[in-house]
N, C-alpha and C positions, 0 to 999 in steps of 0.2 A: 310375612317371613319371620322366623324366630331369630333370636340373637345369635345362635350358633351359625345359621345360614348367612347372616349379614357379615359376621366375622370372617367366614371363609372367603366371601366375595371380596372384602376389603384386603385380605391377605393376598389374594390373587392379583388385585389391582396394584398393590404396593410392589409385589414381586415383579410384575411386568414393567412398572415404572422404573425400578432400580435396575432391571435388566437393560432397559433402554439406555439408562445413563451409562452403564458399564460398556455398552457398545460404542460409546464415544471414544473409547481407548483402542478400538480395533484399528487394524491397519487400513488406511484409506488409499484408494487408487485415484490418482489425480490425472486429469486430462492435460496433455502437453500441447504446445502450440508451435507451429512453424509459419513464419510470416513471409516466406519466399515469394508467394504468388500474389503480388500486389498489382492491382489493375493499373495503377498510375506509374508503374516502374518503366513503362515505355516512354514516359515523359522525362523522368530523371530519378535516379536513386536518392538524391537529395531533394525529395519532393516537398514543396512548401504550400501546397493547397490545404485548405482548412478541412477538407473531407477526403479521406483515403480509404480504399476498400481492398480487402484481402480475401481471396478465395481459398477454401479448403485449409484453414488454419489447423483444423483437426478433422477427424472423420465426420463428415456430414455437417461441418460447421464453417460458415463464413463470418467475417468480422469487418466492422466499419469503425474508423476512428474519426471523431470530430474534435476540432481544436478551436479555441478562442483565447484571447489574452485578457489580462486585467493588470491594473497598475501601469507603470511605465515600462512596458515590455513589448518586444516585437518577436513574433514567432518566425523562426528561420526556416526550419525544415525537419523532416523525419527521415533518418537513414536506416535501412535494414541491412543486416550483415549478409555476407555472401551465402552463408549456410542457411540464413533465414530464421535462426532461433532468437535473434535479438533485434530490438529497435532502439535507436537513439533519437530522443526528442531534444532539439536545440532551440534555445531562445536567447534574446539579448536584452539587456537593460538599456533603455534610452535616456535614463537620467539616474545619477548615482546618489546614494545617501548611506550613512553609517550611523549606528546608534550613538557613538561617542560625539559625532558632529551634528547630528540632527535628532532632537529629542522625540520627534514623532515618527521616526523611521519604522519602529515596530508596528505602527498602526497603518502603514502604507506600503505593504510589500508588492512585489511584482511577480508575475508568473503566467502560466498557461493552464487553462482547463483542457483536460485530455480524457475524453470519454470513449470507452470501448463498448460497442454493442455487438452482440452475437446473433446470428441468423441461421435459419435452416439453409443448408447448401443445396438449393433446388437446382433443377436442370439448367435454368437460365441464369443462375446466380443473381437473382433479382434483389436480394437484401431487403426482403419485404416481410418475412415471417420470423418473428423473434424466437430465439431458441434458448431455453433455460438450461444451463449447464449445472450438473450436480456438484462436482468437486474439481477444482482446478487451482493452480498456484502460479504466481508471478514473482520472479526475483527482481527486485529493484536495486540497482547498484550505482556507484559513483555519486552517492548523496553525501557530499562533504562540504568543502569550502576552503578558505585560506585567510591568513591573517599575518600581520607583521608585528614583531615585538622589538621594542627599542629600550635600551637601558641607559640611564644617566646616573652619574655619581658625583660626589663632592664631599665637602666637610663643612660643618657649621660649628664654630667655636671649638675646633679640634675634634668634633664628633663626626665620624664618617657617615654618609647616607647614600643609599642607592634607591632609585625609583625605576620600576619597570612598567612600561605602557604597552598595552596590546591594542592594536587597531585592526578591526575586522575589515578585510578586503571584500570577502564574499561569504555568505552563509547560505547553504542550500537546504531545501526540505521537500518532502513528498507527502501529500495528504490524500487519503482515500475517504471520500465523502459517504455520509449515511445513505442507505438504500442501495449499496453496492454488493451486498451479500458477503461482506467481509467478516470472517468468523475467527481468525487467529493470525498471529504473526510469530516469526522466529528470528532471533538475533544471535550473533556469535558472542562468546565471552569477552572478546577484545573490541566489542562495538564502540564506536564513538557517537552513535545515534541516541537521541532521547525520544522516547515515545510518550505522547500525550493524547488525551481524548477530550473532545469538546462537542457535546450535543450529538454524539454518535459518529462524529468524524475523527479519524485517527491521523495524527501528524508525526512524522519521523524527521527530526532535525539534525543536520550534520555538525552543528556547533563550530563552524569555521575551522575545522581540522582537516588538513589536506591528506586524505588517505584514499585517493581515487583508485578505483578498480580493485581494491583489496576488500577482504571480508568485513573489516570494521565499517565500510561504507554501504553494506548490504542489509536489506531486510527482505525476508521471504514472507510473502503475503498469501494467505489461504482463503479461498472463497468457496461458497456453496449456494446452489439453488438461485441463480440469478442470470439474467440475460444482459446485464449492464454493469459496468464498473466505471465509476467516476473518480478520476484522479485530478489533483492539482499539483503541478510541479512548480516550485516557488523558490524565490530568492528573498528571504526575510530581510537581508541586508546586502547591499551591493554598493561599494564605495564609488566605483567608476562608471561613467556612462560607456555604452558600447562594450560592456563586459559580457562575454558569452557564458551561458550556462547549459550544461548537457546532463540529461538524466536518461538512464538506460532501463529497459525492460527485457528480461530473459524469459521466454515462454516455455523453454524445454530444459532449463537448468544445465545447458551445455557450456556455459561460460565458466562454471566452476568444476573442479575435480571432485572425485568421490571423497577424497580426504578433506577437502574444504566443506563439502556437504555435511560430513559427519560432525563438524564442529558446531553446527547450528543447534541451539537449545531446543527443548521440546516446545511445542506451540503454546503461546500465551493467549488464552481466550480473549476475544474482542467484543463478545456479545453476551447474551443471556443463555441460560440452559435451554436445550432444544425444546420447542413447544410441546411436543408429544409427551415427553417425560414430565415436564413441569405440569402439564394439564392433568396427567394421571395422578400425580402426587396431590394436587389440589383437590381432585375428585375424591381421593381416598380420605383426606383430612375432612372434607365436607361430609363424607359418609360417617366418619367417627362422630362428628358433631350431631348428626341426625340420630344415631343410636343413643347418644347421651340424652337428647331431648325426649326420646320415647320411653326412657326408663321410668 
């Protein structure tokens, strides 16, 4: 093949690659979830079993949640709302610690592993055939905490002084682990959450600021091409024993109004460029190198 032919092919490859990247800005249709049909609801709406199964959370989709604890935590229950769009996972600390009082607090958090698995909604709802979902989102809210601030003052040789001490009562966080198909997240301008990444896991920490049920406590998480989402709901700090913690998942975004939805920023990517576009670009660059070697 002559140089002109190779150049045309490379131009076509590059064009397709950049077209694919541009498609990432297209409007995405997300699958919404309704959790109203839980198998175990006949037992209790405050169900405390470590496995719970939901039928028809979306068209042709069943879901199962498995739960376990780590650190000094007890799993209490999961409550589903009457409308079925939201789930509340509640757990309790069985021993308290605080960063100001215990220097190893940050290395010994407590919480629950909360894993969502999606299945084909077959005739018998057997929860046996994994189902990969293309695009869906989950709104996590009430990720906050609480703290006390005390102020003391006095004077030293006529020089006034004031000291302010902040004691963390509780700090909450939600983490989505690697391998969950997590592609991006969205926060509001008034967020009190801090987003950090470690080895592919993303953590959103409430920083002990009490903003429960409001947009500063919310993170919208976007997922793609996965049948499993692995969460950890965590209390990095909890001063008191038997202190309850609740984290909420909204599967259909009905907890927020349209006006609140509009305040969320554009998605912040959590991964790498889509494989197809990246591969095409690398292929094009490799081709350019081949042409140069043949000169």
